[in-house]
N, C-alpha and C positions, 0 to 999 in steps of 0.2 A: 106356381106354373113350373119352376125348375126343381128337379129332384135333388140337386146338390147346389150348395151355395157357389161353388167354383164355376158351374154352368152359367149362372146368372152374371158373375163377374166377367166371364169370357165373352158372353153375347154383348154385354155393355162395352167392353173394350174393343170389339170388332169395329166400331165406328171411329177409332182413334188410330188410323193407320198412317204410315209415313210413305210418301211416294217421291221418287226422284224424277224430275222432268226437265226439258230444255226451256229456257225462258224465251219469249218472243222478241224479235229484234226491237220491238218498239220500246223496250226498256233499256236499250243501250244508252250510255251516257248519263243514266239517272243513278241517284244515290240508292243503296241497298234499303235503307229505311223508307224511302218514298216507294219504291217498288213493293216492299212488304206491305205498306198502307193501302196502296191501289189494289193489290190482290185480295187482301182482306175485305176491303170495302165493296169491291165488285163481285167477288166470288166466294167469300167467307173462308178462304184458304189461309193457312198460317205458314208463312215463309220464315224459317229460322236459320237458314244457312245457305252457302253458295259454294259451288265446286268450280275452281278456276285453274287454268294451266299457267304455271309460272316457270319459265325457262325449261320447259319439257317435263316438268313435274306437276302432278295433280295435287292441289291444296285445297282443303276444305276450311272454309271460314264460317264460324258460327256467330250469327248476329253482328256482321261488321257494319253497323249503322252508316257511317259516312263514306263506306267504300263505294266507289263509282263502278257500275256495271260496264265491263269492257264491250 
C-alpha cells in the first residue's frame, strides 16, 4: 500500500498526537492520578502532565500522581 516504509510509519504515528488543553473546573480539588483515570476511562485520553502557575512562573509537572488540581 505504501511505496516507502517511512510513509507507513508516518501514517501510523499520526494517531499519536499530543494536545494541550484546559481542564474542566469539575476536576478542581481532585488528585492528578484520579483525573487521569477519569479521562482515560471516559474518553480514552491519556493525561501525562499538567501546567500550573507557581508564583508567576509556569511549571510543567509530569505525572504528579498525588498533586491536587488547583
